[in-house]
C-alpha positions in Angstrom: 0.0 0.0 0.0 1.0 3.6 -0.6 2.0 5.7 2.5 -1.6 7.1 2.7 -3.2 3.7 2.6 -4.2 3.8 -1.0 -3.3 1.0 -3.4 -0.1 1.5 -5.4 0.2 1.8 -9.2 2.5 -0.2 -11.4 4.9 2.6 -11.5 5.1 2.9 -7.8 5.6 -0.9 -7.4 8.5 -0.7 -9.8 10.0 2.2 -7.9 9.5 0.5 -4.5 11.2 -2.6 -5.8 14.1 -0.6 -7.2 15.0 1.0 -3.9 16.8 -1.1 -1.4 16.6 0.8 1.8 13.1 -0.4 2.8 12.7 -4.1 2.5 9.0 -4.0 3.6 8.3 -1.8 0.5 10.2 -4.2 -1.7 8.3 -7.1 -0.3 4.9 -5.6 -1.1 6.1 -4.4 -4.5 7.3 -7.9 -5.5 3.9 -9.3 -4.4 2.0 -6.6 -6.3 3.9 -7.3 -9.6 3.2 -10.9 -9.3 -0.5 -10.5 -8.2 -1.1 -8.1 -11.2 1.0 -10.3 -13.5 2.9 -7.2 -14.7 4.2 -7.3 -18.2 6.2 -4.0 -17.8 9.7 -4.4 -19.3 11.3 -3.6 -16.1 9.4 -6.0 -14.0 11.4 -9.2 -14.6 14.9 -7.5 -14.3 13.8 -5.9 -11.1 12.3 -9.1 -9.7 15.6 -11.0 -10.7 17.6 -8.3 -8.9 15.4 -8.7 -5.7 15.9 -12.5 -5.9 19.6 -12.0 -6.1 19.4 -10.2 -2.6 18.9 -13.6 -1.0 21.4 -14.4 1.9 22.8 -17.7 3.1 20.5 -19.4 5.5 21.0 -18.2 9.0 18.9 -20.3 11.6 19.2 -17.4 14.0 17.9 -14.8 11.6 14.3 -16.0 11.6 12.1 -16.7 8.6 12.1 -13.1 7.3 15.7 -12.7 6.3 14.9 -13.8 2.7 11.3 -12.6 2.5 11.9 -10.2 -0.4 13.8 -13.0 -2.4 10.8 -15.4 -1.6 8.2 -12.9 -2.9 10.3 -12.3 -6.0 10.6 -15.9 -6.7 6.9 -16.3 -6.4 6.1 -13.3 -8.6 8.5 -14.6 -11.4 6.3 -17.5 -11.9 3.2 -15.4 -12.2 4.6 -12.9 -14.6 5.2 -15.9 -16.8 8.5 -14.9 -18.4 11.0 -17.6 -19.4 14.0 -15.3 -18.7 13.4 -16.1 -15.0 14.0 -19.9 -15.4 17.9 -20.0 -15.2 17.9 -18.0 -11.8 15.0 -20.1 -10.4 16.8 -23.2 -11.3 19.8 -22.0 -9.3 17.5 -21.3 -6.3 16.4 -25.0 -6.2 19.8 -25.7 -4.7 19.6 -22.8 -2.2 20.0 -23.7 1.5 16.8 -21.8 2.4 14.0 -24.3 2.0 11.5 -21.5 1.8 13.2 -20.2 -1.3 13.4 -23.7 -2.8 9.6 -23.9 -2.2 8.9 -20.6 -3.9 11.2 -21.5 -6.8 9.6 -24.9 -7.3 6.1 -23.5 -7.5 7.2 -20.8 -10.1 9.0 -23.4 -12.2 5.9 -25.4 -12.2 3.9 -22.4 -13.3 6.5 -21.7 -16.0 6.4 -25.4 -17.2 10.1 -25.4 -17.0 11.2 -28.8 -18.2 14.8 -28.1 -17.3 13.7 -28.2 -13.6 12.7 -31.9 -13.8 16.1 -33.5 -13.2 16.7 -31.1 -10.3 13.3 -31.8 -8.7 13.9 -35.5 -9.2 17.3 -35.3 -7.5 15.9 -33.3 -4.5 13.0 -35.8 -4.1 14.8 -39.1 -5.0 15.6 -40.0 -1.4 11.9 -40.4 -0.7 9.6 -39.9 2.2 12.1 -41.3 4.7 14.7 -38.5 3.9 13.4 -35.7 1.6 10.1 -36.1 3.3 11.3 -36.4 6.9 10.6 -33.8 9.5 13.5 -31.4 10.2 15.0 -31.5 13.7 14.7 -27.7 14.2 11.1 -27.1 12.8 8.0 -28.9 11.8 8.9 -28.3 8.2 10.2 -31.2 6.0 13.8 -31.6 4.7 12.4 -30.6 1.3 9.4 -28.6 0.4 7.8 -31.8 -0.9 4.3 -30.4 -1.7 5.7 -27.6 -3.9 8.1 -29.9 -5.7 5.6 -32.7 -6.3 3.1 -30.2 -7.6 5.7 -28.7 -9.9 6.5 -32.1 -11.5 2.8 -32.5 -12.1 2.4 -29.1 -13.6 5.5 -29.3 -15.9 4.0 -32.5 -17.4 6.9 -34.7 -18.1 5.4 -38.1 -17.6 8.5 -40.3 -17.9 8.7 -43.4 -15.7 11.6 -41.9 -13.7 9.4 -39.0 -12.7 6.5 -41.2 -11.8 8.8 -43.5 -9.7 9.9 -40.5 -7.7 6.4 -39.4 -7.0 4.7 -42.6 -6.2 6.2 -43.2 -2.7 4.9 -39.9 -1.5 1.3 -41.1 -1.9 2.0 -43.0 1.3 3.6 -40.1 3.2 2.4 -39.7 6.7 1.3 -36.1 6.0 -2.1 -35.9 4.1 -1.1 -32.6 2.4 2.0 -34.4 0.9 -0.2 -37.4 -0.1 -2.6 -35.0 -1.8 0.2 -33.2 -3.8 1.5 -36.5 -5.0 -1.8 -37.7 -6.0 -2.5 -34.5 -7.8 0.8 -34.8 -9.7 0.2 -38.5 -10.7 -3.4 -37.6 -11.9 -2.0 -34.8 -14.0 0.7 -37.1 -15.5 -1.2 -40.3 -15.9 -4.9 -39.5 -15.9 -5.5 -42.7 -13.9 -8.7 -42.7 -11.9 -7.2 -44.2 -8.8 -5.2 -41.0 -8.0 -8.4 -39.0 -8.3 -10.1 -41.5 -5.9 -7.5 -40.8 -3.4 -8.1 -37.0 -3.6 -11.8 -37.6 -3.4 -11.2 -39.5 -0.2 -9.3 -36.6 1.2 -12.3 -34.4 0.7 -13.8 -36.3 3.7 -10.7 -35.8 5.9 -11.5 -34.6 9.4 -9.1 -31.7 9.1 -10.3 -28.6 7.2 -6.8 -27.8 6.0 -6.6 -31.2 4.3 -10.1 -30.8 2.7 -9.0 -27.4 1.4 -5.9 -28.8 -0.2 -7.8 -31.6 -1.9 -10.3 -29.1 -3.2 -7.6 -27.0 -4.7 -5.7 -30.1 -6.1 -8.8 -31.4 -7.9 -9.5 -28.0 -9.2 -6.0 -27.6 -10.6 -6.2 -30.9 -12.3 -9.7 -30.2 -13.7 -11.1 -33.6 -12.7 -14.7 -33.2 -13.9 -16.2 -36.2 -12.0 -15.3 -34.3 -8.8 -18.2 -31.8 -9.3 -20.6 -33.3 -6.8 -18.0 -34.3 -4.2 -16.6 -30.7 -4.4 -20.0 -29.3 -4.0 -20.7 -31.4 -0.9 -17.4 -30.8 0.8 -17.5 -29.2 4.3 -15.3 -26.2 3.4 -15.8 -22.5 2.6 -17.9 -21.8 -0.5 -15.2 -19.4 -1.8 -12.7 -22.3 -2.0 -15.3 -24.6 -3.6 -15.9 -21.9 -6.2 -12.2 -21.7 -7.0 -12.1 -25.5 -7.4 -15.1 -25.6 -9.6 -13.7 -22.8 -11.7 -10.7 -25.0 -12.3 -13.0 -27.8 -13.5 -14.5 -25.3 -16.0 -11.1 -24.0 -17.1 -9.0 -27.1 -17.1 -11.5 -30.0 -17.3 -10.5 -33.2 -18.9 -14.0 -34.2 -19.9 -13.7 -36.5 -23.0 -17.4 -35.7 -24.0 -18.1 -33.5 -26.9 -21.1 -31.7 -28.5 -24.3 -31.6 -26.5 -22.9 -33.7 -23.6 -20.1 -31.3 -23.2 -22.5 -28.4 -23.2 -24.6 -30.1 -20.5 -21.5 -30.8 -18.4 -20.5 -27.2 -18.5 -24.0 -26.1 -17.7 -24.0 -28.3 -14.6 -20.8 -26.8 -13.4 -21.9 -23.3 -13.9 -25.2 -24.0 -12.1 -23.2 -25.4 -9.2 -21.1 -22.3 -9.1 -24.1 -20.1 -9.2 -25.7 -22.0 -6.3 -22.6 -21.2 -4.2 -22.6 -17.5 -4.8 
């Protein structure tokens, strides 16, 4: 926000990101440019410069010491410019797991096939190592959810990719299981992975139900319409998931059947408004 509480403009966001004296202004500006999917010619160079401000991980510095770089990494995926890929690839090996998480999500958004070998390498040790809880926090050794989702979004369905993902469908954390099933559903189209996600819509924890909603919407699994509609979760999230079914649906039907399918989705969305 501007100093008077008013939303900032694109020019102001660029200027706030350009200065280096106030990191809170940089943080907001990076978020703004990503949220608005800025296509200004200065946006990507400035976001890359902000990403380069990252510092070596210091356990005593708290989680905010790389906050600007993390927001820049997230924004670079949303502005959808391939110039960001080399630097985001480098960040996948950063010691800061929060930065690795942000970079993985953005590389997934960018469909960066060059990221696949690096993601495989980070996840190859499986749930027992990459998916193990860290000793100093409840976070995992690797940001598994983000990396699994990235592999699904990138869309390289080679067997070596599938072999790395499959063990995470048995991870002790349901959010990781959901991300793994989402990726496998995207890569294989096999109904069994959709069934696993539909089962998670009944999980007793709201956070898990929310994740499964978003994962089904991201994949666009049309048979999930009624289970999504009946899920005990916020209508706003159900609307996002249903919008995903409309935008990315995998329905194989055509003609009048497809029109009827779309009409049912739109009616379900309208009922939630």
